[in-house]
KEPADREN-668027 format. One record per residue: x, z, y of N, C-alpha, C in turn; residue in one letter. Coordinates in steps of 0.05 Angstrom, whole numbers, plus 5000, padded with zeros to 4 digits. Atoms other than C-alpha are relative to their C-alpha. Example, Ala and Ser with C-alpha at 12.3 -4.5 7.8 and 13.67 -1.06 7.14 Angstrom:
KEPADREN-668027
501850004976524651564910501850005024A/498449994976527351434979498550145022S/
end
This chain:
KEPADREN-668027
501049744997073813561291502050214990M/498149795007077114231277500350014970A/499549995028080314301209498950254987P/501049775015078214781155502150224998E/498249775005081315441134502249924981K/497850065019087715481094499149984971E/500949985028083615611031498449764991S/501750235006080214931032501349804982N/498650195017085314590988502049845014G/498150164985089314281043502750135001L/497449875000094814801035501949874980D/498150145019097614360979501849815015N/498450194985100213911034501950135019Y/498449864981103914451071502949934998A/497250084998111014351093501750194982F/498249845018116214581041502949995011A/497349994989122914811069502049914979L/498250075020126114691002499649704992E/500350285007127513950987499049835022G/500950194980124913351023497450085013R/502249874986119913521076497349894993F/502650115007114413051051499250074972C/500749925027114713340980498150245002D/501949795000109213810962501350254986L/498949765012110914540945499250034971P/500749955027111114760873497650184998E/502449845003104615040849500150154973K/499749845024104515610799497350094990K/502449885011099115830751500250305002D/500149714999097016550747502150134982E/498049895018101816650689502849935008D/497450074990107516370730501049734991G/499150265009108015700695499549785021S/500250214981108715050733497549834994D/502350185003102414630745500949725008S/498950264993106013970742497949785002S/502150204999099713580729498550015027E/501349964974096313870790501849915023E/498150084979102613750831500149695003E/499950295000102913020811497449885012D/502650094989095512950829499950015030K/500249964971096413200900502449895015N/497650094987103212890914499549765017K/500250234982103712410972501549764990L/498650255007105511690957502049935021A/498250054978108611601026499650225021Y/500249804979110112141077500349875027C/500350104973110112081152502249805009V/497850174991117011761161500649764982T/499550225018116611281102498849745010D/501050274993115610531110499049864975V/501050145023111010241057500449705002P/499850294998111309501039498149895021P/501550104978108609061094497149944993W/502750075008102508831055498350254996Y/501549755003100609551040499350115027L/500649924972101209721114497649865011C/502250164989096409161131497350084986I/502549935015091309341076499050275009I/500849734992091310081093499450015030L/500750014972091309921167497249895005G/502750104999085009511158498050224992I/501749795009082010091121499550215022Q/500349804978083410571179498349895022H/501850134979080210071228497150024992C/502850005009074010031185498950294998L/500849725001073810791177499150095028T/500649934973073610861253497849825012A/501850204990068810271260497450115011F/502549904991062410671265500150145028G/499849864975064711131321500849825023G/499150174978068110591361497849825011I/502150184989062310101365497550155009I/502449864992057010641372500150075030A/499849914972059710871440499149795020I/500950204981058910211479497049934996P/502950075004052110081446498250225011L/501649784988049610771468500249995031I/499650024971052710691538498449775012L/501450234989049210021546497250075009S/502649914991042610401553500150115028Q/499749894974045110781613501049805021G/498950214983048510161641498049775005L/502150204997042009761638500749734985C/499050245014045109271587498649964973L/501250035026040109321530499549714992Q/500850285005038308581537502249805007H/497750184994045308301552502050034978D/498349995024048608191485502949915006G/497350114995054507801514501750225014L/498549794987056608371560500650234981T/499549795021055808871503502449924983Q/497750095017060608441462502650035015S/497649964984065608471520500950295000H/499449715000065109231521501250084973L/499049945027066209271446502949904997I/497350115002072308811450501950175017S/498249844982075109231508500750264987T/499449745012074409891471501849974975I/498250055022077709591409502949965010F/497450064989083509331452501450265010F/498849764988084609991489500650214978V/499549815022083910401425502649934985S/497650085013089409991393502550065017G/497849954982093910051454500750305001L/499549724998093010801458501050114973C/499049925026094210871383503049954998T/497150065000101010531390501550205018L/498649814982102810981449500250284987L/500049745012100811611411501950024977Q/498349995024104511441347502949975008V/497350054992110711211384501250215018T/498949814981111511691442498450265002F/501649764998106012221433500750204978G/499649805021105012691375501749894977I/498450145020108412171329499050054972R/501249975026103712331271498249764995L/501850235006099411811234497150065008P/502649934990093311931277498949785018I/501250224986088611401304498650095025L/501449954975085911381375497649825003Q/502550164996078911151393498250145020G/501949894981072911281437499150284991G/500749725005070412001443497250065008T/502749924994063412281440500050235020F/500049784980065712871483499749905028T/500450114974065812411543497349855002L/502550155000059412051522497750175012L/502249834990054812651537500150025031A/500049994971057112761610499749735013P/500550274989057212001621497149935001S/502850055000050011941600498550185019M/501349824981048212551642500449895029A/499550124974051512211702498249765005M/501550254997047911551690497050065001L/502849934999041211921685499250125027S/500649914973041712161757498149815014M/501950174986036211891803501249755013P/498850234986041011441841501049784980E/499150205020043311101776497949934979W/502250075019036611041741499749695000T/500350295003035810321715497449905013C/502550124990030809891754498249924977P/502050065021024409761716500349724988A/499950285010025609011712502349954980W/497850035019032109111673499250084972T/500949925026028109411616498249794986Q/501750225010024008771607501749764994N/498250225007027808231569499249745013A/501050254988023407681599500749985029S/499450004971025307881670503150015006L/497149974996032807961659501449734998V/498350244999037307391680502950105000N/497449885003044107611654502249875017T/498050134983047807111697499650035029S/500649974971044607301763501950215012S/498349814986048707671815498750285002E/501449744997043408211823500350164975A/499749855025043608401749502950084996F/497249945003051208371748500850245016T/499449784982051608851807498750264990E/501449765010046609331775501850144979V/498549865021050909461713502950045008W/497249964992057809361744500350235019Q/499849774982056409871799500050264985S/500149765016054710391747502650034984R/497550005015060810201705502450095018M/497849934982065510251766499950305006R/500249714994062810951782501050174976A/499249875024063911151710503149984996L/497150045002071010861710501550195017Q/498649834982073111241771500050294992G/500249725009070511901745501850064976S/498349965024074111811678502950005008I/497250014992080611621712500950255014M/499349754986080612221758500050244981V/500149785019078412691703502350004980G/497850015020083812441656502650105012S/497549904988089212631706500350304994L/499949715007087413361691501250034972F/498949985027088913241617503049935000Q/497250074998095512901635501650235010V/498649774988097613501677500250234980V/500149785019095414011625501949954976V/498350075023099113641569502950015007G/497150024994105713481602501150255013F/499049754988106114161637500050234980S/500149795020104914551573497950215004G/502149814995098714901599498050024978L/502049995021094814741536500350264984I/499649745014097915361504498550235014G/501449794985095015791560497049974996L/502950055005088115471551499250114973F/500849925027088115611476500050304996M/500049715003089316351488497150115005R/502749904992082216431517497849854986F/502150165013078515921474500250044970I/500149945028076416131405497749854986G/502150145015071515911351497250035013P/502749964988065516201389499649845025L/500350204978067015731447499949724989T/499850285010068815121406497549934984I/502350065017062915171357497649895016A/502350114985057215091408500749755016P/499250234984061114591449499949754983T/500050245018062314101391497349954988I/502650045012055614221359498049875019S/502050114981051714061422500649715008L/499450294996055313391428498149844983I/501850145018051413161367497150055005G/502849944996045013531381498949885026L/501050114974044513271453499449704998S/500550295003044412551427497749954981L/502250045018038212661384498049805011F/502050194988033912261433500949714996D/498950275004038511651429499749924971S/500250065028038511691353497149954992A/502850035006031011781350498849745011G/501150244987029511211398500949754984S/499050235015033910721359498849994972S/501150005027031410941291497049945000A/502950034998024210941314499049715004G/500850284997024310191326499149884973N/501050075027023410111251501050224981H/499249785016023510751210500849924972W/499450085027023710381145502949904998G/497350105000030210011162502050225005I/498149794993033510621193500250204977S/499949825023031511061133501749874978A/498450135021034510541086503050025006M/497249974993041010551125501150284995T/499249725004041311311124500350064971T/499949955028039811341050502549874987V/497750145011045210821034502650155007L/497649864991050511191075500350274984I/499949755015048611861041500749944971I/499550065028048611530973502949944995L/497250085004055511220982501950235005F/498149804992058811811017499850264984S/500449755013055912380976499749984969Q/500650015029053312160908501949824985Y/498450205014057811570891503050025008L/497249994989064311810924502150034979R/498049965022067612000858500049784980H/500150235018066111340825502049795010I/497950204993072110860824499049734990A/500850275006070610120826502549834993V/497650175007075509640790500249765018P/499550244983078609110835502449854988F/497750155010083308550813502350025020P/497649974983090408660839502349864986T/497750145011097108330829502650145009Y/497449894994104108620825502149864983S/497950135015110808370801500450124972K/499649875025111108880745497649954981D/502350025017104008860718498549735002K/501350264995102208160742497150045008K/502849974993094708070748498750214983L/501349795014091008700730497950125018H/502149874985085409150754500950285009T/499549734990086109770797497350125009S/502549864994080610290807500350135027R/500049914972079110440880497450155006I/502449844992074410970908498949885026Y/500950154977071210460954497750145014I/502349864987064810880966500950245016F/499049774985068911480989501549915025Q/498350094978073211061035498349875022I/501450164981068110611069496950024998L/502949975004061010901062498449895024P/501550084976058810761134500049695002V/499950294998061210041134498349874978L/501650115022058009901066497050045006L/502849954994051410221087498949825022G/500950174978051009841153500049714992I/499950285009053109181122497749924983T/502250065018047909221067497349995015L/502549994984042309411116499949765018S/499750234982044708871164499249754985W/500650245016044408351109497149984993L/502850005006037408551089498349935024I/501450074976035108511161500249705006C/499650294996038107811165498249844982Y/501750145019034407591103497150025008I/502749974991027907881129499449845025L/500350164975029007521195499749714993T/500050285008030406851162497349924988V/502650065013024006891121497650105016Y/502249924982019907151180498350234989N/501449765009018007791144499650205023V/500249824976019508191207498449865022L/501750124978014808101267501649835018P/498750194982016507531314499150025029S/500949954973013007791376500950275009T/498949744990015908351420498050234999P/502049784999009308731421499650134974E/500549895027009208851346502250194992Q/498149805009012409451314501949884980Y/498050105018018909281279501449755009G/498850244989020708691323503050045005Y/497249954994027409021342501850024976L/498350015024029709001270501049724994A/499050275004030808251275502949975009R/497250044994037907991277500449775020T/499750234981036507401325499050065028D/501149924974034407801386502049955023L/498050034979041007711424500549705006K/499750294995040006951425502649894988G/497650135010046206531417502550145010D/497749854989051107091434502649924985V/497650095014055906841380501049745012M/499150254989056006151411501050035029G/499249964973056706421482502750155002Q/497549844998062406901467502449824996A/497550175003069306591476501650084976P/498349935023074106561419502250205008W/497949834991079606891460499250115028F/500549884974078507381517501850255002R/498049794997084107831542498950205020F/500949794981081408491572502250085018P/498049934981085008711634498950225018Y/500949784983084809311682498449885024P/501650084977079509251737498349764995G/501550245006075608701701497150025010Q/502749974990069108991727500050065030W/499849954972071609101798501650265005G/498449764992075109671836498350254994I/501549765007073010351807499350175025P/500949814979069210841852500050284988T/499849725009069611601848497550155009V/502349834994063712071844500950294992S/499349725004065012821851498550124976L/501649895021059312991805500949894973A/499150125025061812501753502750114991G/497449895007068912781756499750284988V/500449725011066613501745498849994972I/501250035027062313281686502049904980G/498050115018067912881655502150214993I/498149785006072513491661499150174977L/501049845022068013871614500549864973A/499450165024068713311563502949994993G/497150015004076213271573501050254987V/499149745011077214011558499250024971I/500850005028073113951494501749824983S/498350205015077113341473502750114994S/497349885004083713711482499950214978M/500149795020081514301440499749874972I/500550145025079013831385502649874990E/497650155008085513431385502150194989S/498049815010089914051376499550064970V/500649955028086214201312500649764982G/499450255015086913471290502949974994D/497150025004094413501300501050164976Y/499249835022095214081252499049904974H/501150115025090613781200501549754992A/498650255007094213111204502850074990C/497349935010101013451195499950094971A/500349905027098613801132499549774981R/500850225017095613161103502149794997L/498050205000101612731119502750104990S/497649895010106813201090502150065022G/498249944978109813371158500150295006A/500049724992112014041185497950055022P/501949944979107214391233501049895027P/499050114975107614051302501050215019P/498949814981112114421351498649975027P/501350004974109914571422500549755016K/499450234984113514001454498549754990H/501550235011110013501407497050025007A/502849964993103113801420499649945030I/500250064971104313781496500149705005N/499850294996106513061491497649854990R/502450135011100612871447497650035019G/502349974981095513171496500549845025I/499450164976099112841555499549714995G/500450285006099012161521497049944997I/502950045001091612251505498849985028E/501050024973090412381578500749735013G/499250264991094411751594498249784988L/501850195013090011381543497350005014G/502649994985083711621579500249855027C/499650144975086711371644500049704996L/500050295006088010681613497249914993L/502750085007081010671583498249985024A/501650024976078010811651500849765016G/499150244984082310271684499049744987A/500950245013080409761631497049975000W/502950014998073009941637498650014973G/501549965025070910181568497550175004T/502149814995066210681600500350264984G/499549775017069411211556503050065001N/497249945002076111541541501149954972G/499050025027080311621479500750284990T/499349745013081612191430501049944972T/499150035028084512311361497550004982S/502350035018079812101305500350174975Y/500049825023078412651254499449854974S/500750155024075412141206502549884987E/497650135011082111791198502050214990N/498349785010085712451190499250074972V/501049945027081212591130500749784981G/499450235018082511891102502850024989A/497249965010089912091094499950154973L/500249845024087712591041499049834977G/501150175021084112041002502149814990I/498250215007089411511003502750104991T/497449885005095411980996502349855013K/498050154985099011531045500150115029V/499849874974101411921107501949865019G/498050144984106111391136498849925027S/501050084973105411281211500249705004R/499850294998107310551201497349884993M/502750105006100310461171498250015025V/501649974975097210721236501049815021I/499050214982101810261276498749744994V/501450245008098909691236497150005009A/502849974991091909951252499849945030S/500150054971093509951326500349715007G/499750284995096009241324497549844993V/502450135008089909021286497750035019L/502149954981085209341336500549845026M/499550174977088708991393499349714995I/500850275007087808331357497049975000I/503050015000080408481346498950005028M/501049994972079708631420500549745015G/499550264987082707961439498149784990V/501950205011078107561393497250075009F/502649944989071607541431497749984980G/502150035020067507321371499650254983K/500249765016069007981336498050195013V/501949824986065408391389497249885000G/502750135000059707881390498650054974A/501349955027058507981315498750275000I/501149735002057408731324497550035017F/502449974983052208631379497549914985T/502350105015047608291328498950214981T/501049795018046808941288497450105012I/502649904990039409131295500150295008P/500049734990038009771333499150204979T/500749815020034410101274502350064980P/497749955018040710011231501950195014V/498349814986044810351285498750275002M/501449744999039510891290500350154974G/499549875025040311031216502850124998G/497249915000047811091225500250255018M/499849774982046811561285498950254987F/501249765013042412021243502250154984M/497949885016048312141196502450095018V/497649954984054012111247499650245018M/500449784982051012581298499550264985F/500449765016048913061244502650124990G/497449915009056013091217501650135024V/498749894977058713211288499050295005I/501149734995053913801297500950204979S/499149825021055814091229502950075002A/497149954997063214011243500550215021A/499749794980062314431305499450284989G/500849745012058714981266502150104981V/498049925020064314971214502250175012S/497949834988068915301265499450294998N/500849725002064915941255501250134976L/498849885024068516031188502350195008Q/497849834991074216351228499050275010Y/501149764988069716871261498550174980A/501649825017066217471230497149975006D/502850054994059117231226498150214989M/501649765007056717901198499850185025N/500049854975057918161269497649925017S/502450064983051618221312501049895027S/498950114975056118081372500349704999R/499550285003058217401346497449844996N/502550135005051217221322498549965027I/501350024974048517361392501349795017F/498650194982053916961428499449724991I/500550275009053116351384497149915003F/502950084998045516361382499249965029G/500850044972044716461457501349765012F/498650234989049915931473498749744991S/501350235010046615421428497349955012M/502750034990039615561451500049935030F/499850064971041615551525500949715004S/499150284998045214891514497949804995G/502250185005038714591491497850035021L/502349944982033614931538500649915028V/499550054971037014881606500349705006I/499950284993038914141604497349864997P/502650125003032013961578498250065024N/501749934977028614331635501049865026W/498950134976033314051689499449705000V/500750295002032113341664497149955008L/502950034993024613451672499450085029K/500449904973025413791740502549965017N/497550044985031313471776499850085029P/500349924972028413621844500250305005S/499849714997028814361831502850095010A/497349944990036314341847500249895028I/499950084972036414321923501450215016A/498449814985042114701955500349935029T/499650094973042014292019502649845003G/497550165000048813972002499749794978V/500550215020047913301968502150004978V/497850025020054713301934499850234980E/500349775018053614001906497649974982L/502350055017046713811881500749814977D/499250195021049713221844501850124979Q/498349865019055113651812498450184981V/501649825016050114171789498249854981L/501850155017045413641763501449884976L/498550115022050813311720500850234980V/499149785018053513981693497750124985L/502249865013046714291679498449824981L/501350185019044313671642501949924977T/498150055022050513651598500050244981T/500549785019048814071537502750134992S/497549895009056014151514501350185021M/498849834979058114441581498550265002F/501649754997052314941585500650184976V/499549835024053315181513502850104999G/497249925000060915191518500650215022G/499649814978060615561585499150284992Y/501049745008056316121559501650124977F/498349915022060416161495502650115010G/497449914989066916221535499750265015F/500349764984064316741584499350244983I/500949775016060817181533502250094980L/497949935019066517141482502350155013D/497849884987071617351533499350255016N/500849764985067517911566498750214983T/501249815018063618241510502250124982I/497849885016068218751475499849924971P/499850085028070618541407502949964993G/497250035008077018551367500749704995S/499250285005081117921357499349914972N/500850075027079617941283497049934999R/502950054999072117981297499449745014E/500550254985072417411347501049764985R/498950225015076216981297502649905011G/497550094987082416921341502450014980I/497749985018087217171287499949794978I/500250205021084516711233500449725012A/499650264987084316131282502949945005W/497250044995091516231303501649974974N/498750035026093616301230499749724989K/500550285009090415631214501449795017A/498750184981093915321274502750105008H/497449884994100715651268501849785011Q/498150184987105915331312502850044989D/497249985009112915181288501949945023S/498250044978117915281343502949984991T/497350025010123915261297501249735004S/498650254994129014741313501349904974N/499150085026129714431244500549705000T/499550285003132413761222497549854992L/502350145009126013591186497949965023E/501950024978121713741247501049785020S/499050204982126313311290499649724991G/500350265010125812721244497149905004E/502850084997118212721252499349985030V/501249974973117012941324501949925023Y/498350084978123112731364499349725010N/500750264988122512141410501749784987L/498750225014124411451382502249875017P/498150174987129810951400502450155012F/497749854991135111481409499650155026G/500549874974131611781470500750294998I/499549715003132212491443503050065003T/497149954999139812441433501049965029S/499150034972140612181504499150235018R/501049784983136312731533501450264993L/498749755008140013271493502650055015S/497549974985146213141535499650165026S/500749854976142613471594498750264992S/501049745010141614211580497550085015S/502349914985136414301635497449874990W/502450145009131613811600498650174978L/501449835020130214341546497850175012Q/502149844987126014701597497549845007Y/502350174995121314101605498250024976I/501849935023115114261562499749784980P/500550225019114513571530502549884989F/497550115010121913441516500950164975C/499149865024124413601446502850135004P/497349884998130414071439502049844983P/498050145016137013831409499650074970G/500349955029136713751333502750054987V/497449955013142214061291500749784980P/499150225018146413561253500350124972K/499649925028146813581178501149764985S/498950225015151013181130498249934977S/501850065022145713231076497150065009D/502749974990138713101099498250104978A/501649885021135813561046499949834975C/499950165025137913070993498649745001G/501650254999134012481019500349875027A/499950154975134511941071497249915007D/502850054993127711961103499749775019T/500250234983129311391150500549744986N/499550245015130610901095497749815002S/502150204997126810251104499449864974L/500550125026127010081030497150064991E/502749945007119710001010499850124972P/500649875025116910420954498149844983K/502050125016112610220896497250085011Q/502749934991105210190913499050254987P/500949745011101610860903498149964977P/501850015022097611020842497150045008G/502849974994090211140837499650275013I/500449744986088311680888497850164988P/502049815009084512290865498650115024E/501449904976079012510914500950285006P/499149744992081413110953497650165012S/502149834988077313700978500750015030Q/499550024972076813551052497550065015I/502349914984072013681109497649834995I/502550155005064713481104499949755018I/500350254985063512771124502749865005G/497350114994070912571118499949705003V/500050295000069311851104498449895023A/501650104977064711811165501749995024L/
end
């Protein structure tokens, strides 16, 4: 999601021109004295170009995977409802494995050739809303027999064709829609887009992503409100009330030998801990037959044995490949709907890039790096569509926030995360394990996750003057329209009858996508109703997302292309006019007093002090 203002405490991570670029700037008290204690508290253990010891890369890489765990597995489980796969646990496990594999692949592409910051790639909720709107069209409504577990034969050709035909239509729409992001990124048009898009457009767009999924959250949680409430309470307890409590863990080092280190485990992994504990309780209640054993009874869906022997059926190794569900098909309505999600994803990612640079001790990302990052994300969506995840990829704000907790901003840690996700995607048993999570447990997680997404959207209003009646009207009308119009169209789909079938389908998808309706009204009203740039929040927004176009050595070390590609390209002067190519970097005999490319590992970091970061950072 979009980062906070400069005054939120993240300015301690800003780029310092004096000294090594990952060092934090000196902080002065009001009387002019140095705050060395505060400086040591906020100092990064590893900055973006450092290479921590291999074991630390693996440990922190696992942590980043677990931090993104909730969002990554939630997407295929929600999509399974629209794909008629509620009662096919084995196929759900294949979808989870595929999205893990593609997320790892796209992470490696982004860190190596894209923005080159320590930022994780994963499934995006901005594409989930238009995808569900597309699958709710009359022609893609699930047959009644697929909703009855006793009538579903998951190995039959008829059932396979039912869900694969929907997946292929979704794949084609995502692949075509992602080409738009590729063009916008590599052509440098993202800068033009950002001129007309401000907080009053972004706030309703992002907020309505979470609000539009309330029905999915309610349906899942309603299968057993007790279990879902327990999951929600546990996640809130860990992420909000216990986040400042450090738990001692036994560790070993050459200097201190066997000793204990205090780790803020509740702040780092609240979602995973909450789901795991609820999952374990459901398993115990299932083993002792406390939960109902007949489908007609309330609470039956809280059992952990509903997916049968999915663990036994899932293969140990399964390598996902492009076109595994068949040749994708293209739907015009689907492409237009996906475009709305793609635009929202691009805006969100630009904010993530700047927040990630601050938290990893890097200079602000220059234009060529942002263009390349957006282009690579578009390429990632193209790959996700080809592989058949039913979704795209985007930068994960949750993992950006985790950098502030661990004080480790090295991109090698994210490389390790990407490799680990690819390995998880190849092991079929991993995806099968996640399908056994009871739906009420997932419903409890959705209650927290979708609420945080909605609030993160509203937080963009901090840049605008909300004492202005103009801004209050624009935001209120956009939000309310984004809820009312899609709700009415879903109940009256036959009301859209222009006489052109293709146009009817496009309008039906767009008008049932809350984020498009709210974002559209926000964009039109904000750009047509008179108001100053300061009132609209454009000045504060641009200040928080200042671009560094200076051609500095430090910027080049972070954002230039790897493997000597930049030095080879700099020999051709005409390449400087290509939007995604870095300019030549000035040479320097003294790299500000430090060799940032040294591969000599540092000592492990000390105990991290919790940072002031965006709400729900650990989610």
